PyMOL commands that place a pseudoatom at each C-alpha (Angstrom):
pseudoatom trace, name=CA, resn=MET, resi=1, chain=A, elem=C, hetatm=0, pos=[102.009, 39.224, 82.532]
pseudoatom trace, name=CA, resn=PRO, resi=2, chain=A, elem=C, hetatm=0, pos=[102.947, 37.474, 85.805]
pseudoatom trace, name=CA, resn=ASP, resi=3, chain=A, elem=C, hetatm=0, pos=[104.042, 39.441, 88.315]
pseudoatom trace, name=CA, resn=GLU, resi=4, chain=A, elem=C, hetatm=0, pos=[107.675, 38.292, 88.531]
pseudoatom trace, name=CA, resn=LEU, resi=5, chain=A, elem=C, hetatm=0, pos=[107.778, 39.539, 84.655]
pseudoatom trace, name=CA, resn=THR, resi=6, chain=A, elem=C, hetatm=0, pos=[106.607, 42.902, 85.847]
pseudoatom trace, name=CA, resn=ILE, resi=7, chain=A, elem=C, hetatm=0, pos=[109.118, 42.899, 88.698]
pseudoatom trace, name=CA, resn=LEU, resi=8, chain=A, elem=C, hetatm=0, pos=[111.685, 42.159, 85.931]
pseudoatom trace, name=CA, resn=ALA, resi=9, chain=A, elem=C, hetatm=0, pos=[111.042, 44.821, 83.685]
pseudoatom trace, name=CA, resn=HIS, resi=10, chain=A, elem=C, hetatm=0, pos=[110.882, 47.448, 86.237]
pseudoatom trace, name=CA, resn=GLU, resi=11, chain=A, elem=C, hetatm=0, pos=[114.180, 46.083, 87.601]
pseudoatom trace, name=CA, resn=THR, resi=12, chain=A, elem=C, hetatm=0, pos=[115.922, 45.918, 84.614]
pseudoatom trace, name=CA, resn=GLY, resi=13, chain=A, elem=C, hetatm=0, pos=[114.385, 49.670, 83.740]
pseudoatom trace, name=CA, resn=ALA, resi=14, chain=A, elem=C, hetatm=0, pos=[116.167, 51.280, 86.806]
pseudoatom trace, name=CA, resn=GLU, resi=15, chain=A, elem=C, hetatm=0, pos=[119.745, 49.006, 85.529]
pseudoatom trace, name=CA, resn=ALA, resi=16, chain=A, elem=C, hetatm=0, pos=[118.927, 51.024, 82.161]
pseudoatom trace, name=CA, resn=ARG, resi=17, chain=A, elem=C, hetatm=0, pos=[118.698, 54.190, 83.707]
pseudoatom trace, name=CA, resn=SER, resi=18, chain=A, elem=C, hetatm=0, pos=[121.810, 53.600, 86.046]
pseudoatom trace, name=CA, resn=TYR, resi=19, chain=A, elem=C, hetatm=0, pos=[123.706, 52.754, 82.659]
pseudoatom trace, name=CA, resn=LEU, resi=20, chain=A, elem=C, hetatm=0, pos=[122.796, 55.801, 81.285]
pseudoatom trace, name=CA, resn=VAL, resi=21, chain=A, elem=C, hetatm=0, pos=[123.702, 58.414, 84.233]
pseudoatom trace, name=CA, resn=ALA, resi=22, chain=A, elem=C, hetatm=0, pos=[126.647, 56.256, 84.303]
pseudoatom trace, name=CA, resn=VAL, resi=23, chain=A, elem=C, hetatm=0, pos=[127.216, 57.060, 80.564]
pseudoatom trace, name=CA, resn=ARG, resi=24, chain=A, elem=C, hetatm=0, pos=[125.997, 60.191, 80.087]
pseudoatom trace, name=CA, resn=GLU, resi=25, chain=A, elem=C, hetatm=0, pos=[128.404, 61.291, 83.491]
pseudoatom trace, name=CA, resn=VAL, resi=26, chain=A, elem=C, hetatm=0, pos=[131.298, 59.546, 81.464]
pseudoatom trace, name=CA, resn=ALA, resi=27, chain=A, elem=C, hetatm=0, pos=[130.786, 61.019, 77.812]
pseudoatom trace, name=CA, resn=SER, resi=28, chain=A, elem=C, hetatm=0, pos=[130.417, 64.554, 79.571]
pseudoatom trace, name=CA, resn=GLY, resi=29, chain=A, elem=C, hetatm=0, pos=[134.071, 64.496, 79.636]
pseudoatom trace, name=CA, resn=SER, resi=30, chain=A, elem=C, hetatm=0, pos=[134.050, 66.040, 84.036]
pseudoatom trace, name=CA, resn=GLU, resi=31, chain=A, elem=C, hetatm=0, pos=[136.030, 63.441, 85.196]
pseudoatom trace, name=CA, resn=PRO, resi=32, chain=A, elem=C, hetatm=0, pos=[138.356, 61.456, 82.707]
pseudoatom trace, name=CA, resn=GLU, resi=33, chain=A, elem=C, hetatm=0, pos=[140.055, 59.782, 85.360]
pseudoatom trace, name=CA, resn=SER, resi=34, chain=A, elem=C, hetatm=0, pos=[137.858, 57.013, 87.174]
pseudoatom trace, name=CA, resn=ALA, resi=35, chain=A, elem=C, hetatm=0, pos=[136.082, 56.990, 83.538]
pseudoatom trace, name=CA, resn=ILE, resi=36, chain=A, elem=C, hetatm=0, pos=[137.409, 53.875, 82.818]
pseudoatom trace, name=CA, resn=PRO, resi=37, chain=A, elem=C, hetatm=0, pos=[136.548, 52.400, 86.474]
pseudoatom trace, name=CA, resn=LEU, resi=38, chain=A, elem=C, hetatm=0, pos=[132.960, 53.678, 86.253]
pseudoatom trace, name=CA, resn=LEU, resi=39, chain=A, elem=C, hetatm=0, pos=[132.482, 52.141, 82.805]
pseudoatom trace, name=CA, resn=LEU, resi=40, chain=A, elem=C, hetatm=0, pos=[133.787, 49.036, 84.158]
pseudoatom trace, name=CA, resn=LEU, resi=41, chain=A, elem=C, hetatm=0, pos=[131.107, 48.943, 86.681]
pseudoatom trace, name=CA, resn=ALA, resi=42, chain=A, elem=C, hetatm=0, pos=[128.599, 50.225, 84.882]
pseudoatom trace, name=CA, resn=ILE, resi=43, chain=A, elem=C, hetatm=0, pos=[128.888, 47.687, 81.851]
pseudoatom trace, name=CA, resn=SER, resi=44, chain=A, elem=C, hetatm=0, pos=[129.508, 44.878, 84.222]
pseudoatom trace, name=CA, resn=GLN, resi=45, chain=A, elem=C, hetatm=0, pos=[126.576, 45.816, 85.958]
pseudoatom trace, name=CA, resn=VAL, resi=46, chain=A, elem=C, hetatm=0, pos=[124.028, 46.046, 83.233]
pseudoatom trace, name=CA, resn=LEU, resi=47, chain=A, elem=C, hetatm=0, pos=[125.402, 42.563, 81.539]
pseudoatom trace, name=CA, resn=VAL, resi=48, chain=A, elem=C, hetatm=0, pos=[123.834, 40.710, 84.820]
pseudoatom trace, name=CA, resn=THR, resi=49, chain=A, elem=C, hetatm=0, pos=[120.672, 42.337, 83.839]
pseudoatom trace, name=CA, resn=GLY, resi=50, chain=A, elem=C, hetatm=0, pos=[121.113, 41.157, 80.442]
pseudoatom trace, name=CA, resn=ALA, resi=51, chain=A, elem=C, hetatm=0, pos=[121.763, 37.882, 81.439]
pseudoatom trace, name=CA, resn=ARG, resi=52, chain=A, elem=C, hetatm=0, pos=[118.653, 37.597, 83.209]
pseudoatom trace, name=CA, resn=LEU, resi=53, chain=A, elem=C, hetatm=0, pos=[116.379, 38.495, 80.453]
pseudoatom trace, name=CA, resn=GLY, resi=54, chain=A, elem=C, hetatm=0, pos=[118.760, 35.959, 78.631]
pseudoatom trace, name=CA, resn=ALA, resi=55, chain=A, elem=C, hetatm=0, pos=[118.050, 33.173, 80.910]
pseudoatom trace, name=CA, resn=ILE, resi=56, chain=A, elem=C, hetatm=0, pos=[114.544, 33.684, 81.067]
pseudoatom trace, name=CA, resn=THR, resi=57, chain=A, elem=C, hetatm=0, pos=[111.769, 32.222, 78.789]
pseudoatom trace, name=CA, resn=ASP, resi=58, chain=A, elem=C, hetatm=0, pos=[111.065, 34.561, 75.417]
pseudoatom trace, name=CA, resn=VAL, resi=59, chain=A, elem=C, hetatm=0, pos=[108.788, 37.507, 76.025]
pseudoatom trace, name=CA, resn=VAL, resi=60, chain=A, elem=C, hetatm=0, pos=[106.363, 37.103, 73.077]
pseudoatom trace, name=CA, resn=PRO, resi=61, chain=A, elem=C, hetatm=0, pos=[103.931, 40.928, 72.796]
pseudoatom trace, name=CA, resn=GLU, resi=62, chain=A, elem=C, hetatm=0, pos=[100.626, 40.103, 72.891]
pseudoatom trace, name=CA, resn=ASP, resi=63, chain=A, elem=C, hetatm=0, pos=[99.400, 41.468, 68.974]
pseudoatom trace, name=CA, resn=ARG, resi=64, chain=A, elem=C, hetatm=0, pos=[102.863, 39.987, 68.357]
pseudoatom trace, name=CA, resn=PHE, resi=65, chain=A, elem=C, hetatm=0, pos=[104.124, 43.774, 66.859]
pseudoatom trace, name=CA, resn=GLU, resi=66, chain=A, elem=C, hetatm=0, pos=[106.279, 46.380, 69.105]
pseudoatom trace, name=CA, resn=ALA, resi=67, chain=A, elem=C, hetatm=0, pos=[104.303, 49.918, 69.101]
pseudoatom trace, name=CA, resn=ASP, resi=68, chain=A, elem=C, hetatm=0, pos=[106.273, 52.820, 67.717]
pseudoatom trace, name=CA, resn=PRO, resi=69, chain=A, elem=C, hetatm=0, pos=[108.293, 54.740, 71.192]
pseudoatom trace, name=CA, resn=GLY, resi=70, chain=A, elem=C, hetatm=0, pos=[108.582, 57.840, 68.553]
pseudoatom trace, name=CA, resn=PRO, resi=71, chain=A, elem=C, hetatm=0, pos=[112.034, 59.129, 67.693]
pseudoatom trace, name=CA, resn=ASP, resi=72, chain=A, elem=C, hetatm=0, pos=[115.136, 57.341, 69.038]
pseudoatom trace, name=CA, resn=ASP, resi=73, chain=A, elem=C, hetatm=0, pos=[117.116, 59.064, 70.946]
pseudoatom trace, name=CA, resn=ASP, resi=74, chain=A, elem=C, hetatm=0, pos=[119.664, 61.094, 69.763]
pseudoatom trace, name=CA, resn=ILE, resi=75, chain=A, elem=C, hetatm=0, pos=[123.047, 58.788, 70.846]
pseudoatom trace, name=CA, resn=ASP, resi=76, chain=A, elem=C, hetatm=0, pos=[125.320, 60.821, 68.348]
pseudoatom trace, name=CA, resn=PRO, resi=77, chain=A, elem=C, hetatm=0, pos=[126.841, 63.450, 71.286]
pseudoatom trace, name=CA, resn=LEU, resi=78, chain=A, elem=C, hetatm=0, pos=[127.102, 60.541, 73.527]
pseudoatom trace, name=CA, resn=ARG, resi=79, chain=A, elem=C, hetatm=0, pos=[129.314, 58.224, 71.051]
pseudoatom trace, name=CA, resn=GLN, resi=80, chain=A, elem=C, hetatm=0, pos=[131.643, 61.384, 70.207]
pseudoatom trace, name=CA, resn=GLY, resi=81, chain=A, elem=C, hetatm=0, pos=[131.980, 62.330, 74.057]
pseudoatom trace, name=CA, resn=LEU, resi=82, chain=A, elem=C, hetatm=0, pos=[133.186, 58.946, 74.472]
pseudoatom trace, name=CA, resn=ALA, resi=83, chain=A, elem=C, hetatm=0, pos=[135.529, 59.212, 71.266]
pseudoatom trace, name=CA, resn=ASN, resi=84, chain=A, elem=C, hetatm=0, pos=[137.010, 62.333, 72.608]
pseudoatom trace, name=CA, resn=LEU, resi=85, chain=A, elem=C, hetatm=0, pos=[137.598, 60.438, 76.003]
pseudoatom trace, name=CA, resn=PHE, resi=86, chain=A, elem=C, hetatm=0, pos=[138.783, 57.490, 74.132]
pseudoatom trace, name=CA, resn=GLU, resi=87, chain=A, elem=C, hetatm=0, pos=[140.785, 58.648, 71.667]
pseudoatom trace, name=CA, resn=GLY, resi=88, chain=A, elem=C, hetatm=0, pos=[143.964, 56.744, 70.756]
pseudoatom trace, name=CA, resn=ILE, resi=89, chain=A, elem=C, hetatm=0, pos=[142.310, 53.365, 72.867]
pseudoatom trace, name=CA, resn=ASP, resi=90, chain=A, elem=C, hetatm=0, pos=[139.036, 53.800, 71.138]
pseudoatom trace, name=CA, resn=GLU, resi=91, chain=A, elem=C, hetatm=0, pos=[139.706, 51.025, 68.018]
pseudoatom trace, name=CA, resn=TYR, resi=92, chain=A, elem=C, hetatm=0, pos=[139.995, 47.816, 69.070]
pseudoatom trace, name=CA, resn=ALA, resi=93, chain=A, elem=C, hetatm=0, pos=[140.150, 43.528, 67.390]
pseudoatom trace, name=CA, resn=ASP, resi=94, chain=A, elem=C, hetatm=0, pos=[137.272, 42.511, 67.312]
pseudoatom trace, name=CA, resn=LEU, resi=95, chain=A, elem=C, hetatm=0, pos=[135.892, 38.627, 66.273]
pseudoatom trace, name=CA, resn=VAL, resi=96, chain=A, elem=C, hetatm=0, pos=[132.878, 38.963, 63.682]
pseudoatom trace, name=CA, resn=ASP, resi=97, chain=A, elem=C, hetatm=0, pos=[131.394, 35.450, 65.625]
pseudoatom trace, name=CA, resn=PRO, resi=98, chain=A, elem=C, hetatm=0, pos=[133.841, 33.936, 68.395]
pseudoatom trace, name=CA, resn=VAL, resi=99, chain=A, elem=C, hetatm=0, pos=[131.430, 30.772, 67.558]
pseudoatom trace, name=CA, resn=THR, resi=100, chain=A, elem=C, hetatm=0, pos=[130.995, 30.485, 63.792]
pseudoatom trace, name=CA, resn=SER, resi=101, chain=A, elem=C, hetatm=0, pos=[134.365, 32.234, 62.506]
pseudoatom trace, name=CA, resn=LEU, resi=102, chain=A, elem=C, hetatm=0, pos=[137.349, 33.303, 62.730]
pseudoatom trace, name=CA, resn=GLU, resi=103, chain=A, elem=C, hetatm=0, pos=[136.774, 36.636, 60.720]
pseudoatom trace, name=CA, resn=MET, resi=104, chain=A, elem=C, hetatm=0, pos=[138.566, 39.232, 62.759]
pseudoatom trace, name=CA, resn=THR, resi=105, chain=A, elem=C, hetatm=0, pos=[136.783, 42.855, 62.343]
pseudoatom trace, name=CA, resn=LYS, resi=106, chain=A, elem=C, hetatm=0, pos=[137.666, 46.585, 64.139]
pseudoatom trace, name=CA, resn=GLY, resi=107, chain=A, elem=C, hetatm=0, pos=[135.033, 47.307, 66.970]
pseudoatom trace, name=CA, resn=ALA, resi=108, chain=A, elem=C, hetatm=0, pos=[134.659, 50.990, 68.856]
pseudoatom trace, name=CA, resn=LEU, resi=109, chain=A, elem=C, hetatm=0, pos=[134.282, 51.555, 72.536]
pseudoatom trace, name=CA, resn=SER, resi=110, chain=A, elem=C, hetatm=0, pos=[132.832, 54.542, 72.131]
pseudoatom trace, name=CA, resn=ASN, resi=111, chain=A, elem=C, hetatm=0, pos=[130.224, 52.971, 69.532]
pseudoatom trace, name=CA, resn=ASP, resi=112, chain=A, elem=C, hetatm=0, pos=[129.464, 50.160, 71.380]
pseudoatom trace, name=CA, resn=ILE, resi=113, chain=A, elem=C, hetatm=0, pos=[128.773, 51.554, 74.803]
pseudoatom trace, name=CA, resn=ALA, resi=114, chain=A, elem=C, hetatm=0, pos=[126.310, 54.071, 72.819]
pseudoatom trace, name=CA, resn=ASP, resi=115, chain=A, elem=C, hetatm=0, pos=[124.668, 51.519, 71.040]
pseudoatom trace, name=CA, resn=VAL, resi=116, chain=A, elem=C, hetatm=0, pos=[124.192, 49.443, 74.671]
pseudoatom trace, name=CA, resn=ALA, resi=117, chain=A, elem=C, hetatm=0, pos=[122.840, 53.001, 75.782]
pseudoatom trace, name=CA, resn=ALA, resi=118, chain=A, elem=C, hetatm=0, pos=[120.792, 53.407, 72.627]
pseudoatom trace, name=CA, resn=ALA, resi=119, chain=A, elem=C, hetatm=0, pos=[119.049, 49.643, 72.919]
pseudoatom trace, name=CA, resn=LEU, resi=120, chain=A, elem=C, hetatm=0, pos=[118.358, 50.809, 77.097]
pseudoatom trace, name=CA, resn=SER, resi=121, chain=A, elem=C, hetatm=0, pos=[116.746, 53.677, 76.320]
pseudoatom trace, name=CA, resn=HIS, resi=122, chain=A, elem=C, hetatm=0, pos=[114.611, 52.556, 73.397]
pseudoatom trace, name=CA, resn=GLY, resi=123, chain=A, elem=C, hetatm=0, pos=[113.209, 49.963, 75.893]
pseudoatom trace, name=CA, resn=LEU, resi=124, chain=A, elem=C, hetatm=0, pos=[113.287, 52.393, 78.554]
pseudoatom trace, name=CA, resn=ARG, resi=125, chain=A, elem=C, hetatm=0, pos=[110.436, 54.763, 76.254]
pseudoatom trace, name=CA, resn=HIS, resi=126, chain=A, elem=C, hetatm=0, pos=[108.256, 51.607, 76.151]
pseudoatom trace, name=CA, resn=LEU, resi=127, chain=A, elem=C, hetatm=0, pos=[107.988, 50.962, 80.005]
pseudoatom trace, name=CA, resn=GLN, resi=128, chain=A, elem=C, hetatm=0, pos=[107.877, 54.470, 80.205]
pseudoatom trace, name=CA, resn=GLU, resi=129, chain=A, elem=C, hetatm=0, pos=[104.875, 54.717, 78.392]
pseudoatom trace, name=CA, resn=GLY, resi=130, chain=A, elem=C, hetatm=0, pos=[103.112, 51.576, 80.028]
pseudoatom trace, name=CA, resn=ARG, resi=131, chain=A, elem=C, hetatm=0, pos=[103.975, 48.829, 77.681]
pseudoatom trace, name=CA, resn=THR, resi=132, chain=A, elem=C, hetatm=0, pos=[105.845, 46.938, 80.424]
pseudoatom trace, name=CA, resn=VAL, resi=133, chain=A, elem=C, hetatm=0, pos=[104.952, 43.368, 77.827]
pseudoatom trace, name=CA, resn=GLU, resi=134, chain=A, elem=C, hetatm=0, pos=[107.341, 45.748, 75.062]
pseudoatom trace, name=CA, resn=ALA, resi=135, chain=A, elem=C, hetatm=0, pos=[109.309, 46.859, 77.463]
pseudoatom trace, name=CA, resn=LEU, resi=136, chain=A, elem=C, hetatm=0, pos=[110.654, 43.563, 78.257]
pseudoatom trace, name=CA, resn=TRP, resi=137, chain=A, elem=C, hetatm=0, pos=[110.522, 42.182, 74.613]
pseudoatom trace, name=CA, resn=TRP, resi=138, chain=A, elem=C, hetatm=0, pos=[113.384, 45.068, 73.110]
pseudoatom trace, name=CA, resn=TRP, resi=139, chain=A, elem=C, hetatm=0, pos=[115.659, 44.274, 76.052]
pseudoatom trace, name=CA, resn=GLN, resi=140, chain=A, elem=C, hetatm=0, pos=[115.538, 40.556, 75.872]
pseudoatom trace, name=CA, resn=PHE, resi=141, chain=A, elem=C, hetatm=0, pos=[115.593, 40.618, 71.599]
pseudoatom trace, name=CA, resn=SER, resi=142, chain=A, elem=C, hetatm=0, pos=[117.907, 43.332, 71.515]
pseudoatom trace, name=CA, resn=TYR, resi=143, chain=A, elem=C, hetatm=0, pos=[120.251, 41.912, 74.740]
pseudoatom trace, name=CA, resn=LEU, resi=144, chain=A, elem=C, hetatm=0, pos=[120.376, 38.635, 72.318]
pseudoatom trace, name=CA, resn=SER, resi=145, chain=A, elem=C, hetatm=0, pos=[120.811, 40.377, 68.859]
pseudoatom trace, name=CA, resn=SER, resi=146, chain=A, elem=C, hetatm=0, pos=[122.672, 42.946, 69.703]
pseudoatom trace, name=CA, resn=TRP, resi=147, chain=A, elem=C, hetatm=0, pos=[123.620, 45.069, 72.693]
pseudoatom trace, name=CA, resn=GLY, resi=148, chain=A, elem=C, hetatm=0, pos=[124.810, 42.015, 74.716]
pseudoatom trace, name=CA, resn=GLU, resi=149, chain=A, elem=C, hetatm=0, pos=[127.772, 41.044, 72.836]
pseudoatom trace, name=CA, resn=ARG, resi=150, chain=A, elem=C, hetatm=0, pos=[128.685, 44.387, 72.166]
pseudoatom trace, name=CA, resn=ALA, resi=151, chain=A, elem=C, hetatm=0, pos=[128.432, 45.080, 76.496]
pseudoatom trace, name=CA, resn=ALA, resi=152, chain=A, elem=C, hetatm=0, pos=[130.493, 41.906, 76.299]
pseudoatom trace, name=CA, resn=SER, resi=153, chain=A, elem=C, hetatm=0, pos=[133.036, 43.429, 74.030]
pseudoatom trace, name=CA, resn=ALA, resi=154, chain=A, elem=C, hetatm=0, pos=[133.381, 46.828, 75.528]
pseudoatom trace, name=CA, resn=LEU, resi=155, chain=A, elem=C, hetatm=0, pos=[133.536, 44.569, 79.083]
pseudoatom trace, name=CA, resn=ARG, resi=156, chain=A, elem=C, hetatm=0, pos=[136.495, 42.641, 77.498]
pseudoatom trace, name=CA, resn=VAL, resi=157, chain=A, elem=C, hetatm=0, pos=[138.139, 46.002, 76.294]
pseudoatom trace, name=CA, resn=LEU, resi=158, chain=A, elem=C, hetatm=0, pos=[137.787, 47.940, 79.121]
pseudoatom trace, name=CA, resn=GLN, resi=159, chain=A, elem=C, hetatm=0, pos=[139.104, 45.154, 81.283]
pseudoatom trace, name=CA, resn=THR, resi=160, chain=A, elem=C, hetatm=0, pos=[142.245, 44.710, 79.168]
pseudoatom trace, name=CA, resn=VAL, resi=161, chain=A, elem=C, hetatm=0, pos=[142.721, 48.456, 79.511]
pseudoatom trace, name=CA, resn=LEU, resi=162, chain=A, elem=C, hetatm=0, pos=[142.390, 49.287, 83.011]
pseudoatom trace, name=CA, resn=ALA, resi=163, chain=A, elem=C, hetatm=0, pos=[145.483, 45.562, 83.692]
pseudoatom trace, name=CA, resn=HIS, resi=164, chain=A, elem=C, hetatm=0, pos=[147.691, 48.031, 81.508]
pseudoatom trace, name=CA, resn=LEU, resi=165, chain=A, elem=C, hetatm=0, pos=[147.424, 50.762, 83.404]
pseudoatom trace, name=CA, resn=ARG, resi=166, chain=A, elem=C, hetatm=0, pos=[147.606, 48.823, 86.563]
pseudoatom trace, name=CA, resn=LEU, resi=167, chain=A, elem=C, hetatm=0, pos=[150.107, 46.068, 85.889]
pseudoatom trace, name=CA, resn=ASP, resi=168, chain=A, elem=C, hetatm=0, pos=[152.678, 48.100, 82.928]
pseudoatom trace, name=CA, resn=ALA, resi=169, chain=A, elem=C, hetatm=0, pos=[155.106, 49.736, 84.604]
pseudoatom trace, name=CA, resn=ASP, resi=170, chain=A, elem=C, hetatm=0, pos=[158.629, 51.456, 83.802]
pseudoatom trace, name=CA, resn=ASP, resi=171, chain=A, elem=C, hetatm=0, pos=[161.600, 49.268, 84.644]
pseudoatom trace, name=CA, resn=GLU, resi=172, chain=A, elem=C, hetatm=0, pos=[163.278, 52.027, 85.949]
pseudoatom trace, name=CA, resn=VAL, resi=173, chain=A, elem=C, hetatm=0, pos=[160.026, 53.042, 87.939]
pseudoatom trace, name=CA, resn=VAL, resi=174, chain=A, elem=C, hetatm=0, pos=[159.930, 49.579, 89.868]
pseudoatom trace, name=CA, resn=SER, resi=175, chain=A, elem=C, hetatm=0, pos=[163.240, 49.379, 90.149]
pseudoatom trace, name=CA, resn=ASP, resi=176, chain=A, elem=C, hetatm=0, pos=[163.225, 52.773, 91.803]
pseudoatom trace, name=CA, resn=ALA, resi=177, chain=A, elem=C, hetatm=0, pos=[160.616, 51.014, 94.140]
pseudoatom trace, name=CA, resn=GLU, resi=178, chain=A, elem=C, hetatm=0, pos=[161.905, 48.577, 95.121]
pseudoatom trace, name=CA, resn=PHE, resi=179, chain=A, elem=C, hetatm=0, pos=[165.444, 50.689, 95.670]
pseudoatom trace, name=CA, resn=ASP, resi=180, chain=A, elem=C, hetatm=0, pos=[163.226, 52.586, 98.426]
pseudoatom trace, name=CA, resn=ALA, resi=181, chain=A, elem=C, hetatm=0, pos=[161.457, 49.425, 99.661]
pseudoatom trace, name=CA, resn=LEU, resi=182, chain=A, elem=C, hetatm=0, pos=[164.895, 48.162, 100.610]
pseudoatom trace, name=CA, resn=HIS, resi=183, chain=A, elem=C, hetatm=0, pos=[166.407, 50.122, 101.431]
pseudoatom trace, name=CA, resn=PRO, resi=184, chain=A, elem=C, hetatm=0, pos=[164.464, 53.486, 103.992]
for i in range(1, 184): cmd.bond("trace and resi %d" % i, "trace and resi %d" % (i + 1))
show_as sticks, trace
zoom trace
């Protein structure tokens, strides 16, 4: 494998680990007030990594099959922690495929964020076992087929929630603030 792909695999691994650390911290519920901004940053960063994977030529394992990395990590506790955190704002409206269909479906932030974590974790297991090509192939394939879209949807929803939190203000509160600013 060319050196630049080896470097990309290890950089992707580092970004995957950072994403997993951030998501686990948020899902623990220890600091709910910073959850949305932290996830906004983590998802944005992992999408940059995904875009790099999407921009390169397809990575194909030499043996044309994926070595079994063992059982998948159990992401249900992560998913449940996120669902608890996002209670009341977890579900959102989504398009099945914005290019080929106007059909609407429902999405859930907790599912999207956990599914991205599962895909990244799967690739990390390949990397940790020294199967660099398989790790890169998995991350690229799953970015294009699933986690890239789920991360992009989650990013849009998180940005929208953050905008509502920051920009939606009660008219009376705004009026009081304007009065206080004009009459010190």
